C-alpha positions as CSV (number, residue, x, y, z in Angstrom):
1,M,-52.8,287.0,119.2
2,I,-49.2,287.6,120.0
3,A,-47.8,287.7,123.6
4,I,-44.3,288.9,124.6
5,S,-42.4,288.1,127.9
6,A,-39.3,289.8,128.5
7,R,-36.8,289.6,131.4
8,I,-34.2,292.4,131.7
9,T,-31.3,292.5,134.3
10,L,-29.8,296.0,134.6
11,A,-26.7,297.2,136.3
12,P,-27.8,298.8,139.3
13,E,-26.7,302.3,138.3
14,F,-29.1,302.2,135.4
15,T,-32.2,300.9,136.9
16,A,-33.8,304.2,137.9
17,A,-33.0,305.8,134.5
18,F,-34.4,302.7,132.6
19,G,-37.6,302.8,134.8
20,Q,-38.2,306.6,133.9
21,A,-37.7,306.0,130.2
22,A,-40.0,303.0,130.2
23,A,-42.9,304.8,132.2
24,A,-42.6,307.4,129.2
25,I,-43.6,304.9,126.6
26,I,-46.6,302.9,128.6
27,A,-49.3,305.6,127.9
28,P,-48.6,306.0,124.1
29,T,-48.0,302.2,123.5
30,R,-51.2,301.3,125.3
31,E,-53.1,303.7,122.9
32,E,-51.6,301.9,119.7
33,A,-54.1,300.0,117.6
34,G,-53.8,296.3,118.3
35,C,-52.4,296.6,121.9
36,N,-54.3,294.5,124.3
37,Y,-51.9,294.7,127.2
38,Y,-48.5,296.4,127.9
39,V,-46.9,296.5,131.3
40,F,-43.5,297.0,132.9
41,G,-42.8,295.6,136.5
42,R,-39.9,295.0,138.8
43,D,-39.0,291.6,140.3
44,L,-39.9,291.8,144.1
45,V,-36.8,290.0,145.1
46,D,-34.2,291.6,142.8
47,A,-35.0,295.5,142.0
48,N,-32.3,295.4,139.1
49,V,-34.7,292.9,137.1
50,I,-37.4,294.3,134.8
51,L,-40.3,292.2,133.6
52,I,-42.2,293.2,130.5
53,S,-45.4,291.5,129.4
54,E,-47.3,292.7,126.3
55,E,-50.2,291.3,124.4
56,W,-50.9,292.3,120.8
57,A,-53.9,291.6,118.4
58,S,-51.5,290.4,115.6
59,E,-48.0,290.3,114.4
60,D,-48.7,293.4,112.2
61,A,-49.7,295.4,115.4
62,L,-46.6,294.3,117.0
63,L,-44.5,295.2,114.0
64,D,-46.1,298.7,113.9
65,H,-45.3,299.2,117.5
66,L,-41.8,298.5,117.1
67,K,-41.6,301.1,114.4
68,S,-43.3,303.6,116.5
69,P,-41.6,307.1,117.2
70,H,-41.8,306.6,121.0
71,I,-40.2,303.1,120.9
72,T,-37.4,304.3,118.4
73,A,-36.5,307.1,120.9
74,F,-36.8,304.7,123.9
75,L,-34.4,302.3,122.3
76,Q,-32.0,305.2,121.4
77,Q,-32.3,306.5,125.0
78,T,-31.7,303.0,126.7
79,Q,-29.1,301.6,124.3
80,S,-26.2,302.6,126.3
81,M,-27.6,301.4,129.8
82,K,-25.6,298.3,130.7
83,M,-27.6,295.2,130.8
84,L,-26.5,292.2,132.5
85,G,-29.2,289.9,131.1
86,F,-31.6,290.1,128.5
87,E,-34.3,287.6,127.4
88,V,-37.4,287.9,125.2
89,K,-40.0,285.4,124.3
90,K,-42.4,285.7,121.7
91,Y,-45.8,283.3,121.8
92,R,-48.4,282.9,119.1
93,V,-51.5,282.4,121.1
94,S,-54.2,280.2,119.5
95,S,-56.6,280.6,122.3
96,V,-57.0,282.3,125.7
97,G,-59.3,281.2,128.7
98,G,-59.4,281.7,132.5
99,M,-57.7,279.3,134.9
100,D,-60.8,277.0,135.1
101,S,-60.7,276.6,131.2
């Protein structure tokens, strides 16, 4: 399993447009084979910070996602939006359990 955690800090004038573009890719992404979890959120303290959390069944599923038409369109749509910070972490997960595990 692959998990992705991302943090994007946008210039304030791009936050709303980025949110609209992101909202359009959530449903088709969640329908993709191998997508276990896919969500965007906003930091409750800094509205210009977007948090992304993803979980994929495999590396191949993630790679297929990155080549999908809706992600290609999203990246083209957002490439000119000014980002003040961008951090992405990819984790290879060997096991998953609850907090009591």
